[in-house]
C-alpha positions as CSV (number, residue, x, y, z in Angstrom):
1,M,-11.9,-14.9,-11.6
2,I,-10.4,-13.8,-8.3
3,V,-6.9,-15.1,-7.8
4,G,-6.1,-13.4,-4.5
5,I,-7.5,-11.3,-1.7
6,G,-5.6,-9.4,1.0
7,V,-6.5,-7.1,3.9
8,D,-4.4,-5.2,6.4
9,V,-5.1,-3.0,9.3
10,V,-2.6,-0.4,10.7
11,D,-2.6,1.4,14.0
12,V,-1.8,4.9,12.9
13,R,-0.1,6.0,16.2
14,R,2.0,2.9,16.3
15,F,3.0,3.3,12.7
16,Y,4.1,6.9,13.1
17,G,5.9,6.0,16.3
18,A,8.0,3.6,14.3
19,M,8.5,6.2,11.6
20,A,9.6,8.8,14.2
21,R,12.0,6.4,15.9
22,S,13.6,5.4,12.6
23,G,14.0,8.9,11.2
24,P,13.4,9.8,7.5
25,G,15.1,6.6,6.3
26,L,12.1,4.4,7.0
27,G,9.7,6.5,5.0
28,E,12.1,6.6,2.1
29,R,12.4,2.8,2.3
30,L,8.7,2.1,2.4
31,F,7.4,4.8,0.0
32,T,8.4,6.2,-3.3
33,E,8.9,9.9,-3.8
34,A,5.5,10.0,-5.7
35,E,3.8,8.5,-2.7
36,R,5.4,10.7,-0.1
37,T,4.6,13.9,-2.0
38,Q,1.0,13.3,-3.2
39,P,-1.3,16.1,-2.2
40,D,-3.5,15.3,0.9
41,G,-6.2,17.0,2.8
42,E,-5.1,19.2,5.7
43,G,-3.9,17.0,8.6
44,E,-4.5,13.8,6.6
45,K,-0.9,12.9,5.7
46,K,-0.3,10.6,8.6
47,V,-3.5,8.6,8.0
48,T,-2.9,8.6,4.2
49,L,0.6,7.1,4.5
50,A,-0.6,4.5,7.1
51,A,-3.4,3.5,4.7
52,R,-0.9,3.2,1.9
53,F,1.4,1.0,4.0
54,A,-1.7,-1.2,4.8
55,A,-2.3,-1.4,1.0
56,K,1.3,-2.6,0.4
57,E,0.9,-5.2,3.1
58,A,-2.5,-6.3,1.7
59,V,-0.9,-6.7,-1.8
60,A,1.8,-8.9,-0.3
61,K,-0.9,-11.1,1.3
62,T,-2.9,-11.2,-2.0
63,L,0.3,-12.6,-3.6
64,G,0.8,-15.2,-0.9
65,A,3.5,-13.2,0.9
66,P,6.4,-14.4,-1.2
67,G,9.9,-13.4,-0.1
68,G,11.9,-10.8,-2.0
69,L,9.2,-8.2,-2.6
70,R,10.5,-4.6,-2.7
71,W,8.4,-1.9,-1.1
72,H,9.0,0.5,-4.0
73,D,7.8,-2.0,-6.6
74,C,4.2,-1.5,-5.3
75,Q,3.1,2.1,-5.4
76,V,-0.3,3.3,-4.1
77,L,-1.2,6.5,-6.1
78,D,-4.3,8.5,-6.6
79,D,-5.8,9.1,-10.0
80,E,-7.0,12.6,-11.1
81,T,-10.3,12.1,-9.2
82,G,-8.5,11.1,-6.0
83,K,-9.3,7.4,-6.3
84,P,-6.4,5.2,-5.1
85,H,-4.9,2.6,-7.4
86,L,-1.9,0.3,-7.5
87,S,1.1,0.6,-9.8
88,L,3.2,-2.6,-9.8
89,T,6.7,-3.0,-11.1
90,G,9.7,-5.3,-10.7
91,T,9.4,-7.9,-8.0
92,V,5.8,-7.3,-7.2
93,A,4.7,-7.3,-10.9
94,A,6.6,-10.6,-11.3
95,A,4.8,-12.2,-8.3
96,A,1.5,-10.9,-9.7
97,E,2.2,-12.5,-13.1
98,A,3.1,-15.8,-11.3
99,I,-0.4,-16.0,-9.8
100,G,-2.1,-14.8,-13.0
101,A,-3.2,-11.4,-11.6
102,K,-4.2,-9.1,-14.4
103,S,-6.4,-6.5,-12.7
104,W,-6.5,-5.1,-9.2
105,H,-9.1,-3.5,-6.9
106,L,-8.1,-1.4,-3.9
107,S,-10.1,0.1,-1.1
108,L,-8.6,2.3,1.6
109,S,-10.4,3.5,4.7
110,H,-9.6,5.0,8.1
111,D,-11.4,5.9,11.3
112,G,-9.6,7.6,14.2
113,D,-6.3,5.8,14.7
114,I,-7.0,2.9,12.4
115,A,-6.2,2.6,8.7
116,V,-7.3,-0.4,6.6
117,A,-6.8,-1.6,3.1
118,M,-8.5,-4.3,1.1
119,V,-7.0,-5.7,-2.1
120,V,-8.5,-8.1,-4.7
121,A,-6.6,-9.5,-7.6
122,E,-8.4,-10.9,-10.7
123,G,-7.0,-13.1,-13.3
């Protein structure tokens, strides 16, 4: 049974403009070390991080956007085949448990300067 759905769209240029204005601190607040250092295709790092940010926002929407979620408690990582998946801990895992979410589905895409993420939680 589906217990939540979330989607988010990120303008890549706007996202990286904010990252540049804020210095390295914003990237460190939004992404774990594992997310920031995952291997990417040549020239894809900006789009990849923007899509991962969209995924974190989509997860929050899936959960009903409760307050107090920590960015690092939702990681968007790739498995050995390159497929993205979610790793939830702490505040995000607790919110997921509260809505009865037991499994997660994640889809990331990008085209030009737009990155999008779709998240479905099943109970």
